[in-house]
C-alpha positions in Angstrom: 81.7 -111.9 19.3 80.6 -108.5 21.0 78.3 -107.9 23.3 75.4 -105.1 22.8 76.4 -101.7 23.1 73.2 -101.3 25.8 75.3 -103.6 27.7 78.2 -101.8 27.4 76.2 -98.1 28.4 75.1 -99.8 31.3 78.7 -101.2 32.5 80.2 -97.1 31.4 77.1 -96.0 33.7 78.0 -98.2 36.7 81.5 -96.8 36.8 83.2 -100.0 34.6 85.3 -100.6 32.4 84.8 -102.1 28.3 86.9 -102.9 25.8 86.5 -101.2 22.5 87.4 -102.7 19.1 88.1 -100.7 16.1 88.1 -101.8 12.2 91.1 -104.3 10.9 91.8 -101.8 8.5 91.8 -98.7 10.8 94.6 -99.3 14.0 93.2 -102.9 14.1 93.8 -102.3 18.0 91.4 -102.8 21.5 91.4 -99.7 24.3 89.7 -100.6 28.1 87.4 -97.5 27.6 85.6 -96.3 30.5 83.9 -92.9 31.9 86.1 -89.8 33.1 83.6 -88.8 35.8 83.7 -92.6 37.6 87.9 -92.3 37.5 88.9 -94.3 40.8 92.8 -95.3 41.4 91.8 -99.0 41.5 90.3 -98.6 37.5 93.1 -96.7 37.0 95.7 -99.5 38.6 94.0 -102.0 36.4 94.1 -100.1 33.7 97.9 -99.2 33.4 98.9 -103.4 34.2 97.1 -104.1 31.2 97.7 -102.0 28.9 100.6 -99.3 27.5 100.5 -97.2 30.4 99.4 -93.9 28.0 96.6 -93.0 29.6 94.2 -90.7 27.5 91.2 -88.7 28.2 89.0 -87.7 24.9 87.1 -84.6 25.7 85.0 -82.1 24.0 85.9 -78.7 22.6 84.4 -76.5 24.2 85.5 -78.1 27.7 89.4 -77.9 26.8 88.9 -74.2 25.1 87.5 -73.7 28.9 90.3 -74.9 30.4 92.7 -73.7 28.0 94.0 -77.3 26.7 95.6 -75.9 23.2 96.4 -79.2 20.8 100.2 -80.8 20.9 101.0 -79.2 17.7 99.6 -77.4 14.7 100.6 -79.7 12.5 99.4 -83.7 12.7 101.1 -85.7 10.5 100.1 -88.3 12.8 98.6 -91.2 10.9 94.8 -91.7 12.5 94.6 -87.9 13.1 94.2 -88.2 16.7 94.1 -84.5 18.3 96.6 -84.9 21.7 96.7 -81.9 23.8 99.4 -80.7 25.5 99.8 -83.0 28.9 98.4 -82.1 32.2 98.3 -83.1 36.2 96.4 -82.2 38.2 97.7 -79.0 40.5 96.4 -80.3 44.0 95.6 -82.9 45.4 98.3 -84.9 43.3 102.0 -85.8 44.0 104.5 -86.3 41.7 101.4 -87.0 39.5 102.3 -90.4 37.9 101.0 -92.5 40.4 97.4 -94.1 39.8 95.5 -92.3 42.7 97.5 -88.6 41.2 96.6 -89.7 37.4 92.4 -91.0 38.8 92.4 -87.1 40.3 93.9 -85.0 37.1 91.1 -87.2 35.2 88.4 -86.0 37.4 89.7 -82.5 37.7 89.3 -82.4 33.5 85.7 -83.7 33.8 84.5 -81.4 36.5 82.7 -78.7 35.2 84.0 -76.1 37.9 87.4 -76.6 37.2 89.3 -73.5 36.1 92.5 -73.3 34.0 94.5 -72.7 36.9 93.6 -76.0 38.4 95.7 -78.2 36.2 99.8 -77.5 35.7 101.0 -78.1 32.3 102.9 -80.6 31.2 101.4 -83.6 33.3 101.0 -87.3 33.0 97.8 -87.3 31.3 96.9 -86.7 28.0 93.8 -84.9 26.8 92.3 -85.8 23.6 90.3 -83.6 21.5 86.9 -84.7 20.2 85.4 -84.7 16.7 81.6 -83.2 16.9 79.9 -85.6 15.5 81.6 -88.8 17.4 81.9 -91.9 15.8 80.0 -90.9 12.7 82.3 -88.2 12.0 85.7 -90.4 12.9 85.8 -93.9 13.4 88.3 -93.2 15.7 88.3 -94.2 19.9 88.2 -91.3 21.5 84.6 -90.4 19.9 83.9 -93.8 20.9 85.4 -92.8 24.8 82.6 -89.9 24.5 79.8 -91.3 23.2 79.9 -93.4 25.5 79.9 -91.4 28.1 77.3 -89.1 26.6 75.3 -92.3 26.6 75.4 -93.2 30.2 74.4 -90.4 31.3 77.6 -88.7 32.5 80.2 -86.1 31.8 81.2 -85.9 27.9 84.5 -87.4 28.9 86.1 -90.4 28.6 89.5 -92.2 30.1 91.2 -94.8 27.5 94.4 -97.1 27.2 95.1 -99.3 24.4 95.6 -103.0 26.0 98.9 -105.4 24.3 100.2 -108.5 25.2 102.5 -110.0 27.7 104.6 -109.8 25.8 104.4 -105.5 24.6 102.7 -106.1 21.8 99.7 -104.6 20.6 96.7 -107.3 21.3 94.5 -107.7 18.2 90.9 -109.2 18.3 91.8 -113.3 19.6 93.8 -111.4 22.1 91.1 -108.8 23.1 88.1 -111.3 23.2 90.2 -113.9 25.7 91.4 -110.6 27.8 87.3 -109.4 28.2 86.7 -113.3 28.7 89.0 -113.4 31.2 87.8 -110.4 33.2 84.3 -110.0 33.5 84.7 -106.7 30.3 82.2 -106.2 27.3 83.5 -106.0 24.4 82.2 -104.0 21.4 83.5 -102.5 18.0 82.9 -98.7 17.5 81.0 -100.0 14.3 78.7 -101.2 16.6 78.5 -98.3 17.9 77.7 -96.3 15.0 75.4 -98.4 14.2 73.3 -97.6 17.2 73.6 -94.4 17.2 72.7 -94.1 13.4 69.7 -96.3 14.9 68.4 -94.8 17.9 69.1 -90.7 17.2 67.7 -88.2 15.5 70.7 -88.2 12.9 69.1 -85.0 10.5 67.5 -82.0 10.7 64.9 -79.8 9.1 66.3 -76.8 7.7 64.0 -75.4 5.1 60.9 -76.2 2.7 60.3 -74.8 -0.5 58.1 -75.4 -4.1 60.7 -76.2 -7.1 58.4 -76.9 -10.1 60.9 -78.7 -13.0 59.0 -80.4 -16.4 58.0 -83.2 -13.7 55.9 -81.3 -11.5 56.1 -79.1 -8.6 57.5 -80.7 -5.5 58.6 -80.1 -2.3 62.1 -79.8 -1.4 63.4 -80.1 1.5 66.3 -79.4 3.1 68.1 -81.2 5.9 71.7 -81.1 7.7 73.0 -84.2 9.2 74.3 -85.3 12.3 76.1 -88.6 10.5 78.4 -86.7 7.6 78.3 -82.9 7.7 76.3 -83.1 4.7 73.1 -80.8 3.5 70.8 -83.5 1.6 67.8 -82.4 0.0 64.2 -84.6 -0.5 62.1 -83.7 -3.3 58.6 -84.7 -2.3 55.4 -85.0 -4.7 52.4 -85.4 -3.5 51.1 -86.8 -0.2 53.3 -88.9 1.5 52.0 -87.9 4.9 50.7 -91.4 5.7 53.7 -93.1 5.0 52.6 -96.2 3.3 54.0 -97.9 0.4 55.5 -94.5 -0.9 57.9 -94.7 -4.4 61.5 -93.5 -3.9 64.7 -93.1 -5.4 67.5 -92.5 -3.6 70.1 -90.6 -5.7 73.7 -89.9 -5.1 75.2 -86.9 -6.3 76.9 -87.1 -9.1 77.7 -83.9 -11.0 79.2 -84.8 -14.0 76.5 -87.2 -14.4 73.0 -84.9 -13.2 74.5 -81.7 -14.3 77.1 -82.2 -16.9 75.5 -84.4 -19.1 78.4 -87.6 -18.9 77.9 -90.6 -20.3 80.5 -92.1 -18.6 77.6 -93.1 -16.0 74.3 -93.3 -16.4 73.0 -91.4 -13.5 71.2 -88.2 -14.9 69.2 -90.3 -17.0 68.4 -92.8 -14.2 67.6 -89.0 -12.0 65.0 -88.0 -14.9 63.7 -91.8 -14.8 62.6 -91.6 -11.3 61.2 -88.4 -10.9 58.7 -89.0 -14.6 57.7 -92.3 -12.8 57.0 -90.7 -9.2 55.3 -88.4 -11.6 53.3 -91.2 -12.8 52.6 -92.8 -9.2 51.2 -89.0 -8.2 53.4 -89.5 -5.3 56.8 -90.0 -4.1 60.3 -88.8 -2.9 63.6 -88.8 -4.3 66.4 -88.3 -1.8 69.2 -86.4 -3.0 72.3 -87.7 -1.5 74.8 -85.0 -1.2 78.9 -86.3 -0.5 78.0 -90.0 -2.9 80.1 -88.5 -5.8 82.0 -91.5 -6.7 80.2 -93.9 -4.7 81.6 -91.7 -1.8 85.1 -91.2 -2.8 84.5 -87.7 -4.1 84.9 -85.4 -7.1 88.7 -85.2 -7.6 88.8 -88.9 -6.9 86.3 -89.8 -9.4 88.1 -87.8 -12.2 91.2 -89.9 -10.9 89.6 -92.9 -11.3 88.5 -91.9 -14.6 92.1 -91.3 -15.8 92.9 -94.6 -14.7 89.7 -95.8 -16.5 91.3 -94.3 -19.5 94.4 -96.7 -19.5 92.3 -99.4 -18.8 90.6 -99.9 -15.3 87.4 -101.0 -14.6 85.7 -98.6 -12.2 85.7 -100.8 -8.9 89.9 -101.4 -9.9 90.3 -97.9 -10.6 88.5 -96.8 -6.8 90.9 -99.7 -5.2 94.1 -98.6 -7.4 93.2 -95.0 -5.5 93.1 -96.6 -2.2 89.7 -96.1 -1.8 86.6 -98.3 -1.0 85.1 -99.8 -4.9 81.6 -98.1 -2.6 82.3 -96.2 0.7 78.3 -95.2 0.3 76.0 -95.6 3.2 72.1 -94.6 3.2 71.1 -94.2 7.0 70.5 -90.5 5.7 68.2 -91.1 3.7 66.4 -93.8 6.1 66.3 -90.6 8.4 65.2 -88.1 6.2 62.2 -90.3 5.5 60.8 -91.1 9.0 60.9 -87.2 9.1 59.3 -86.7 6.5 57.0 -89.6 8.4 57.2 -92.2 5.4 57.0 -95.6 7.0 56.8 -98.2 4.4 58.8 -97.5 0.8 59.2 -99.4 -2.9 62.4 -98.5 -3.6 63.6 -97.2 -7.5 67.1 -98.7 -7.6 69.0 -101.7 -9.1 71.5 -101.6 -6.8 70.5 -104.2 -3.8 72.1 -103.0 -1.6 70.4 -99.5 -1.2 67.7 -101.8 0.1 70.2 -103.2 2.8 71.1 -100.0 3.3 67.8 -98.8 3.8 66.1 -101.2 5.7 66.7 -101.0 9.7 66.2 -97.7 10.3 62.4 -98.2 11.5 61.6 -97.7 7.7 59.7 -101.1 6.2 61.4 -101.7 2.4 58.3 -103.4 1.0 59.8 -103.6 -2.5 62.0 -102.8 -5.6 61.4 -101.3 -8.9 63.7 -102.2 -11.6 65.3 -98.5 -13.4 65.7 -98.5 -16.9 69.0 -98.2 -18.6 70.2 -95.9 -21.3 73.0 -98.1 -22.6 75.6 -96.3 -24.6 78.9 -96.8 -26.1 80.9 -94.7 -23.2 78.5 -96.7 -20.7 78.3 -100.4 -21.6 81.8 -101.4 -19.8 81.2 -99.1 -16.6 77.4 -100.8 -16.7 78.6 -104.3 -17.1 81.4 -104.0 -14.3 78.4 -102.9 -11.9 76.1 -105.4 -12.9 79.3 -108.2 -12.6 81.3 -107.3 -10.1 79.0 -105.0 -7.7 75.6 -106.9 -8.2 73.5 -104.4 -9.8 70.5 -106.0 -11.2 71.0 -104.4 -14.4 68.0 -105.3 -16.8 68.5 -105.8 -20.9 72.5 -105.2 -20.5 
C-alpha cells in the first residue's frame, strides 16, 4: 500500500513531491509535500491544481521568530491545533503574490537563512506553520512530517504542503490518494511510517545522569535519560554488569503512581515492580526500565482516576478508557529499546505477562529472546481488572 520512507526521502532530496497521509482517527487526509528550498513555479502549479490551493510552509520556531512571524492567534481553538502564523508574501520579486511564480518566490524567501523580517510583507498568500520540536514523534501532523522529511533529506528544515482534493472538491481519502499517487508517479507514505523510521534510525534518548541507588534488593545504578520521543524523563535501574549485552533479564515497567507509590490494590503494578527487582537480584544482573508517561496505560493520572470512577459504576478497565474517548492502551516502548541500546544491551529476556511489550521492544536493534512470566497477587480489589487484562488485552496471566 505504501512506499518506503527511504524512497520518499530520496524524492524530497531530488525536489520531487510526495503524498503523506495521516491516521484515520485524525484528519484522515493526504497532503502533497515537498521541500521549501526546492519550490519552483512548476511545483506550485501542480500543487495548486490538485489541492485546496491553500499553500502552507511548515517551519521551525526559531526561523519564524528570526523573521518575526507571529502566530495567527494567541488562542488556538482549531481541532488539530495546527499552529498557523500570520500569512506573508515576499517583498521583492513578486506581483500580487497569488501566482504560482509569486508563491514559489515567497516560499524560497521564507526558507533562505539570509532572509530578514523586512524581506516579507504581512498579510500575504502563503501560510507558514510553526513546527513542534520533536516532529512526528511528538505530534502526528503534516506540519511536523514536512519539516522532518526536509531535514532527513539534508535540506533546510522547511516544507510545503497542501491538502489533496477530489475533482468534486471533497477531501481525498486513502483509496483516492492511492490512485492519485499512482497516476502522477508520486511516492505515498504515512506519518506513522515516518515516526517508526525515526524511532528506528535516530538516537531518541540522551543519557543525562548516573548515580547509585541502594534499596532492599541491592545497590543499583540509576541512569537517567531524557527522551526526544515524548519529552519525558525515564530511569534505568541497572544491577550488575550488563555491558556485554547478551541475554539480559529486563523489566519495562510502566509508571503507576497509585500502585507503585500509594500501594493501590486496584492494580498489580506495585507488586510486579517489587517482584521484578527481586527476580533480577536473584539473577545477579539485569535492568528495570521505569517508563514515565505510562500512567493508566498512557492516558495520564487524572484520566486514570476518572476511569476508576467509571469502573466503580460498572465499566471494566478497557471500556472505561474508551468511554473517556481515550485508547485502551496508548503506551509504546521505543524509549525502552533506545535506553537498552545506550546501556549496551543487545539481547534480552523480558519479565512480563503482556505480549505487546515483546513486540514493542523488538525491531529497534534489541533481540527479544524470550519472556518470563510475572507472579500475580490477586486480591478482591484487582481480580476483575486482571481478568479483563487476560480476556480482552491478551495478557498471559497464570493462576488466575
